[in-house]
C-alpha positions in Angstrom: -28.6 37.8 -34.8 -28.7 33.6 -34.8 -25.6 33.1 -35.7 -24.4 35.3 -32.6 -26.2 33.5 -29.7 -25.0 29.7 -31.7 -21.8 31.5 -31.9 -22.0 32.4 -28.1 -22.9 29.4 -27.1 -20.6 26.8 -29.3 -17.6 29.8 -27.7 -19.3 28.8 -24.2 -19.2 25.1 -24.6 -15.3 24.8 -25.7 -14.2 26.8 -23.1 -16.4 24.6 -20.9 -14.9 21.5 -22.6 -10.9 22.9 -22.1 -12.4 23.4 -18.2 -13.7 20.1 -17.4 -10.5 18.9 -18.6 -7.8 19.9 -17.4 -9.4 19.6 -13.9 -11.0 15.8 -14.3 -9.6 14.1 -11.6 -6.5 11.6 -12.1 -6.5 7.4 -11.6 -4.1 7.2 -9.2 -4.0 3.7 -10.0 -2.0 4.1 -12.7 0.4 5.6 -10.9 0.7 2.2 -8.6 4.6 1.5 -8.3 3.4 -0.4 -5.1 0.6 -1.9 -3.4 -1.2 -3.7 -0.7 -4.3 -5.4 -1.1 -4.3 -8.8 1.1 -2.0 -8.6 4.9 -2.0 -11.9 6.6 -1.8 -12.0 10.5 -0.8 -14.0 13.5 -0.2 -13.1 16.7 -0.1 -14.7 20.5 1.0 -12.5 23.1 4.2 -11.5 22.3 5.2 -12.4 18.6 3.4 -11.0 15.1 3.5 -12.3 11.9 2.2 -10.9 8.5 1.9 -11.8 5.2 1.4 -9.1 3.3 0.9 -9.6 -0.5 0.2 -7.5 -3.5 2.0 -6.4 -6.8 4.8 -3.5 -7.2 7.8 -2.4 -9.7 9.8 -5.3 -10.6 12.8 -2.6 -10.4 12.2 -1.1 -7.9 13.1 2.8 -7.8 11.2 5.5 -6.0 12.0 8.1 -9.7 9.2 9.8 -10.1 8.3 7.1 -13.4 6.7 3.6 -13.5 7.9 0.3 -15.4 6.7 -2.8 -15.6 4.3 -4.8 -12.6 5.2 -8.2 -10.5 3.7 -9.8 -7.6 5.1 -10.1 -4.2 4.3 -11.2 -0.6 6.7 -10.0 2.0 7.0 -12.1 5.2 7.4 -10.2 8.9 8.1 -11.1 12.1 8.8 -9.2 14.8 8.1 -9.2 18.9 4.7 -7.1 19.5 5.9 -4.5 21.4 9.2 -4.5 18.6 12.6 -4.7 21.3 14.9 -7.3 19.6 14.2 -10.6 19.3 17.1 -12.7 20.8 18.3 -15.0 17.7 20.6 -14.6 14.3 18.0 -16.8 12.1 14.8 -17.3 11.4 13.5 -20.3 9.0 9.6 -19.7 7.8 7.5 -22.0 6.3 4.0 -21.3 4.6 1.2 -22.6 3.2 -0.6 -20.1 0.8 -4.1 -22.8 -0.8 -1.8 -26.0 -1.1 0.9 -24.6 -2.1 4.2 -24.5 0.5 7.3 -22.7 0.4 10.2 -22.4 2.6 13.0 -21.0 3.4 15.1 -18.0 5.1 14.1 -14.6 6.5 16.7 -11.9 6.4 17.5 -9.7 10.0 17.0 -6.4 10.0 18.6 -4.5 13.2 16.9 -1.3 13.0 13.6 -1.9 13.3 14.1 -5.6 15.2 12.5 -7.2 12.1 12.7 -10.5 10.1 11.5 -10.4 7.0 11.2 -11.8 3.2 9.8 -11.1 -0.3 8.3 -14.5 -1.4 7.0 -13.4 -4.8 4.2 -14.4 -4.4 0.4 -13.2 -3.8 -2.3 -14.7 -2.1 -6.0 -14.6 -2.7 -8.6 -12.7 -0.6 -9.9 -16.2 0.3 -6.2 -17.6 0.2 -6.2 -20.2 3.7 -3.2 -19.5 5.2 -1.2 -20.5 7.3 2.7 -20.1 8.9 5.8 -21.6 11.0 8.3 -19.9 12.3 11.5 -21.5 14.3 14.0 -19.3 15.9 16.3 -20.2 18.4 14.7 -22.6 20.3 10.9 -21.4 20.2 8.5 -22.6 17.1 5.6 -20.2 16.4 3.1 -22.3 14.2 -0.3 -20.3 13.3 -2.7 -19.7 11.4 -3.2 -16.5 9.9 -6.3 -14.1 9.0 -7.1 -11.8 6.2 -7.0 -9.0 8.4 -8.2 -6.3 5.2 -11.0 -8.6 5.2 -11.9 -7.0 8.0 -11.4 -3.3 7.1 -14.3 -1.0 6.2 -12.2 0.8 3.9 -10.3 -0.9 0.9 -7.6 -0.3 -0.8 -10.0 1.4 -4.0 -12.3 3.8 -1.2 -8.7 4.5 -0.2 -7.2 5.5 -3.0 -10.5 7.3 -3.6 -9.8 9.0 -0.5 -6.1 10.0 -1.5 -7.2 11.2 -4.7 -9.9 13.5 -3.7 -7.8 15.4 -0.9 -4.5 15.4 -2.3 -5.9 16.3 -5.9 -4.8 20.0 -6.4 -1.1 18.6 -5.6 -1.6 15.6 -8.5 -3.0 18.8 -10.3 0.2 21.2 -10.0 2.7 17.6 -10.3 1.2 17.8 -14.1 0.9 21.6 -15.4 4.9 21.6 -13.9 5.1 18.6 -16.6 6.3 16.3 -13.5 5.8 12.5 -13.8 5.1 10.7 -10.5 4.4 7.5 -9.2 2.0 6.3 -6.0 2.9 3.7 -3.5 0.8 1.8 -0.9 1.2 0.5 2.3 -0.7 -0.7 5.0 0.2 1.0 8.7 -0.6 -1.0 12.7 -0.3 1.4 15.5 0.6 -1.5 17.8 -0.5 1.2 20.9 -4.4 1.3 19.8 -7.0 -0.6 19.0 -8.2 0.7 16.0 -5.4 0.5 15.1 -5.1 -0.1 11.4 -4.3 2.7 8.5 -3.4 2.8 4.9 -0.7 5.1 3.5 -0.7 6.4 0.5 3.2 8.6 -0.6 2.8 10.1 -4.3 6.6 10.8 -5.5 7.9 13.0 -8.6 10.3 12.4 -10.2 11.7 16.1 -9.4 12.5 14.1 -5.4 9.1 16.3 -4.2 7.0 14.4 -1.9 3.3 14.1 -0.8 2.0 11.4 1.9 -1.4 10.5 3.7 -2.1 8.3 6.1 -6.1 7.4 5.9 -8.1 4.7 8.9 -9.3 1.8 7.2 -12.2 1.9 9.7 -13.4 5.4 9.9 -12.1 6.2 6.1 -10.6 9.8 8.5 -7.4 11.4 8.0 -5.3 10.6 10.0 -2.3 12.8 8.8 -1.5 14.8 5.7 1.5 15.7 3.8 1.5 18.4 0.9 
């Protein structure tokens, strides 16, 4: 009788362990190919500049497979109303702590922005200032770390995304579909509470998932599954 009870207990334990292993949540951090975790901003009544830094895949490709990661720092400049800036060239000088970098932004007609990746990330407590020169205008500002004001940080947003998308991601793995994760910061200029974390999942087979999370409340604003 004791042997039967012992055998039953061992069987139950093995089943439980197998089930727990299968349903264990996947760590999205292990699959990140782009993460933006420090966003510095500056603006006036007409223009806005952002410096978003973090890490991304060196040979960036949405192919479901994570490869070597490198530092990046993207400067973006635009009108707040997203209307076209009447200039063909825009030069930048950015100071990150004691380092000064300068060059030229690339103009993107599709979204009326100027942008460049300077290949450098900043720390959360870094001191950052920027000067942009275009046409006959100079935009010269000290930038503030906007992500430092978020109630929901990068790790919390990834945790929310992992919980919300867990079932679909488990199906990715069950179907042996490798995947990668990208994380961006999105701004809605029509709202006062206007920053969101976007977490996207791309499978090797081309399938996609996505979720938009309010950076202040942690509410899920939209989800694609």
